N, C-alpha and C positions, 0 to 999 in steps of 0.2 A: 442670629437674625440676618437675613440677606437682603431684604427689601429696604431701599433707601429712597424716600420720597423726593429728595432733591436730585436724584440721579436716574431712577428707573421710571419707565412710562406707566407701569401698573404692577400690582402684586401679581406674581406668577400663580395662576390657579392650581398648578400642580405642586406648589410649595407644601411641605409637611405642616401639620398643625404645630403650633409653638409648644415647647417642652414645659409648660406651666403646671404648677400644682393643681390648678382648677381643671385642666384637661385630663388629669388622672382621677378626677372625682365624678366625671359624667362623660358619657359617649356622645359625641357630636354627630347628629344625623347626616347622612350623605345627602347633599343638596342636588338640585337639578339645574343644569345650565340651559339658558335660552337657546333654542335651535331653530327659530322661525322669526319672520317679521311680524310685529304686533303693533297695535295702536292702544293708548291708554290715556286716561284724562290726567293722571298724576304719575310722574316717574320720579322715584327717589334713588339717588345714587349713594349706596353705602348702607349696609345692614348692621350698623352698630346701634348704640342706644338712641342716638338722635334719629336716624333713619327709620328704625322700627317703630319708635314712638310716634313719629310723624304719620307713618302708614296706619298705625293703630287709631290715631285721632281721626284720620280721614275716613277710615272704614266705619268707625263708630257713628260719624256724622252722615254717612251715606252720601258723601260728597261726589262720588263718581268712581270709576275704576282706578285701582291703585296698583302699581307695579314697583317692586324694589329689586335693584340689581347690585351685586357685590362681586368684586374681583376675586374673592375667595369664598368665604362663608360667614354667617353670623357668628360673631365672637372671635374671629381671627385677629382683629385689631385690638384697639384699647379695651373694648368691652369684655374680652376674654383674657386680658393681661394685667389689669389694674389690681390694686390691693383690696377693693371691696369696702372701702370706707363710704358711709352715707353721711355727708356733711352738708351744713347749711352755708354754702358758699361756692364760689367758682372764680376763675381768674386768679390773680395774685394780689388782690387788695381786699383787706378786711373792711369793716364798717367805718372805722376812723379814717382810713386812707381814702375811702369813697367820699366821705363828708368833706375832706380837705380839698378834693378835686372838684366835687360837684355841688357841695352845699348839703345841709342836713335833710332837706325834704327829698331830694333825689336820692341821697344815700339810703334813706329809710325805704324809699320805693324799691330800690334794687335789693336791699336786704329782705324786704317782704317777698320779692320773687324768689330769692334763695330759700327762705323759710317755707314758702309754698311748694317749692320743688320737692323738698323732703316729704311734706305731707302728701303731695300728689303721688309720689313713688310708692309710699307705704300703702296708700289707698289702692293703687293698681295692684300691688302684690296680693293684698287681701282680697280684692274683688275677683281676681282671676285665679286665686288659689295657686300662686306660683311658688313652688318649693325651691327656695334659693338660700337656705340656711340663715335666714334673717335673725339677727339677735340684737337686743338692746344692751348697751353697756357704756360706761364712761369713756369720753374722749379727752385726752390730755394734750395740752400744748406746752412743751417742755422748754423752759428758759435756760439757754446754754451759757448765758452770762449774767452777772448780778444786775447789769443795766437793763437787760431784757426782763428780768424778774421784777424790777421796780416798775417798769412800763406796764407789765401785766396787772400788777396790784392797782396801779392808778386807773387803768382802763376798765377793769371789771365792773365797778359801780357805774361807770358812765355808760357801758354797753347795756347793763341791765335797765338803766333809767331811760336811755334814749332809743334803744333798739330792741327792747323787750327780750334780751337774751338771757337764757338760764345759764349763768356763768358764775363761777367762784374762783378766787385766787388762793393758791396754796403756797405757804412759806417753804423753805428748803426742808425744815424739820417735818412739816406736814406731808410733803411729797415723799420723804424717805419712809414715813410710816405707812404710806399707801402703796408705794412701789420701790423696789430695791434697784433703782437705776442709778448709775454713777455719772457724775460730771455735770449735774444740773442744779440750779440755784432757786428753783421754785417752778410753779406751773399754773396754768388755768385749767379748769375742769368744767366740761359741759356734757349733757347727755348726748349719746351718739348711737349709731347703729353700724353693724358690719353684716356682710353677706358674701355669698359666692357669686362673683360677677358673671361668670360663664353661665351658671344656671339661670341667673336673671335674664340674660339676653336670649337664651334658648326658650325660656318660658314666654317671654314677650313675643318672640318670633312665632311661636306655635299659636299664640292668641291671635296675633295679626292675621295669620293665615286662615285661621278658623273663621274669622270675620270677613274674609274675602280678598285679602291682599295676596297678590302673586309675588313670590320671592324666589329669585333666580341666583344661584351660587355660580361661581367660576364664570362670571359674565362681566368682564371689565368694560368700562365705556372707553372705547378707543378714539372716537372722534364725535364732537358735538357741534352741530350747526343749527342756525336759527332760520326758520322759514317765515312766511308772512304772518302765520297764526299758530305756529307750533314749533317744537323742537325735534330735530332728528338726531338720534344717538346711534352710532355704529357700534356693534359688539362683534365678537369673532364669528358668530354663527346666525346673526340676525340683526335686523334694523328696528329700532323703536321710535315711533312717532308719538310725541306727548304734547298735550296742551300746556301743562305746567311742569317745570323742572325744579326739583328740590335737591340741592347738593348737601350731603351729610357724611362725607368721607373724612372729615376732621383731619387729624395728623396724617392719615394715610392717603390724603389727596396727592395725586401725582404732580410732578413738576409743572406740567402744562395740561390743565384740564378744561378750564373755562375762564374767560376774562373776569368774571365776577369774583373768583377766588385766587387766581394766580398771583403769587408773591404777597398774599395777604395774611399768611400764617407761617410760623416757623416750627417744623417738626423737630423736636428735641427728644432725646432718649432718656427713659427712666428704667432702671433695673431693679430687680427683686430676686432675693434668695430666700429659701425656706429650709429650715433645719429639720433633722430627724425629730420625732416626738420627744418632748422633754419629760424627764422622770418627775415624780412627785417631789423629790428633793430639789431638783432644779427649778420647778414651778414655785416652790416655797421660797427659794433663795432669791428669785426675781420678783416675788410678790404678786404674781398673776394668778388669778382664780376665777376667771370668766372671760367673756368677750370684750376685753379692753383694747382700746386703740390709742395711738399717740403719734405726735409729730413734734419735731423740735423747731426752734426759731432761727436756725442757721440760714444764711443766704441760700445755700444749696442744702435743702432740708433732708433729713432722714425721717422715715415713717415706719411704724411697726405695729403689729397686732398679734394677738394669740388666736390661732386657728382652732376649729372645733376638735381636732384630734391632738391638741396640745403641742402643735409645732409653732415655732416663732417665725413669722414673716417679717423680713427686714428689707426696706427699699430705700432708694435714693436716686440721685441724678445718675444717668448713664454716661457712656463715652460719646465722643463727638460724632463719629461715623458708624455706620452699620457693621463695617468689617472689623472694628475695634470693640464691639459689644462685649465680648467675653472677658476682656481685660478688666472690666469693673468688678468682677467676682471677688478678687482678693481684697480690693479696696472696701467693698461692702462688708466683707467678713471682718476686717480689722476694725471698722467703725462699729460693728455689732458688739465686738468684744470690749470696746471702749465704754460702752453703756452697760454691758452685761458681762463682766470679766469671768463670772462663775461658769459661763458657757464655753470657756476656752477648750478646744479639742472636739467640740461637737461636729458631727458630720452634717454636710449640706446635701439635702435630697433633690432640690430643684434650684435652678437659676435661669432667669430669662430676662429679656429686654423688650421694650415696646416704645412706640413713638407717641408723644403727647403734643398737642397743638398750642403753641404760645402766640398770643397776639402782640402786636407792637406796643399797645398801651396797657397790657395786662388785664383787659376786659373782654369777655366773650361777646359775640354778636349773634343776633337772629335777624337777618336782613331779607327783605322781599321787595322786588320791583314789579309793581303792578303792570307796568307798561310792557315788559317783556315776559311776565309770568315766570320769573326766575328767583329762586331764594336759596339761602344757605344758612347754616348755623355751625359755628366752630370757634375755636379759640379758648377752650376751657382751662388751659394751662395746668393740666394734670389733676384738676379737681372737678370731675364731670359726671360721677355716677348718678347723682340726683339731678343736677342741673341739665346735663346732656339729655336726660329723658324729658325734662320739662321744656327745654329748648325745642325738642322735636314737636311737642304739643303746640308750643307758641308758633312754630314755623308753619305747622298745618293750619292753625287759626288764621295766620296772616294770608295764607294761600286761599282760604275760604272767605276772606274779607270779614272775619269775625273780629270784635273789638280786642285790641291789644294797646297797652298804655305807651303810646309813641312819645310821651314826654321823657321816658327813660332812655338813656344812651344805649342800653342793651339792644333796643329795637329801633331807635331813631336814626342811628348813624351806621355806616358800613364799617367793616374792618379796615383799618389804615394799611396802606400798601407799605411794605418794608423798603426804605431807601437803600440803594446799594445792596440789593437782595443777594447778589452773588457773593458778598462778603459775610453772610450770616454765620457761616461756620468758623471763619477766622475770628469773628468777634466773640463767638461762644468759647473758643479755646482761650482767648484772653480773659474772659470773664471767669472761667474755671480756674485759671492760674491765679487771678486776683483773689478769688474766694479761698484758695488754699493758703494764701499769705495772711489774710485778715482773720481767719477762723482757726489758726494754730492755737 
């Protein structure tokens, strides 16, 4: 991966598609670049989940003309690189952490939004007939220490009672009967879904276009200025004049794009490897027999799932900079063998990295300024398949002056600016070093 949001001004439109497993499962249509000056009511920057979802909501409401631009193409960024987990959450705080920070009522409100995001996405997939390999299956949160296992047992009943969560705790013995993973002391288990994330974004993009949205690929926003009543966005081959500007570039936002988002999120790499198809013997040895997904409780989490053709996807934190991205492959492989020693020697068919957007306070935001008609949504902290889609809908609703619960900090406050933003990478190196020490 060559693009670095903290260094480069924009994704190179000529960059090759990422070497993901997903890109081997579907052909990405060649897009069209903007080559003229245009005017539009709504301009969306970024053709990922958030941007396409916002465009879809705007076209469904017939709010006005809608244009989406992307430096590369739909699915080039997070939407085509993630693991395809559909989870009820975002950011890095669960219900209990949200309650501790904001109180029970606000925490319930935020969790209701996360739950609603899953329902909304599933409904969209069904309504538009999007073929994205959607499958229902259990989601496990694996306790990597006895302390975390105890915490999970204590919280399961509380989450069921206070947050209406369908969750159960498993002892170490119960976990071993369900899955043959090594090194864990128990787990929590909830209903979950998995899908092909690239097929999802391509299906949503096609739907948005069919409803009237104009989507331009290979069209980076090079300069944004604000006039008396509109925004003027310069691209390589055309100038766009827009009444309302919605920024949905998330972790792929360039270093200096717009004052509303500059230095308000931290792009951090996540890396994924995919094995060759597992044999029946290997599947039986690890106890996987369907679309199961899981994540552990480490500070720097690992996450994994079984793919439809019986390959194992295994992901975790990436390296600090783009030029170091490939160095994480061996570390991920060793971590996979720690959990699944029976897979020692298996070949890796795919390895890739991508940027995820981390907010300073671990909570995503959907922000809109009515005065300047400027909005953005980002900061999902690597958990955005369902909520990024929902955030796009909420962003569009705010742009259309439709009701949104502004009592929730998701919507009532902007992303906090990172202090000493130039030191973000140095701080990350220190954090990774500390994580290696405490998680041995």
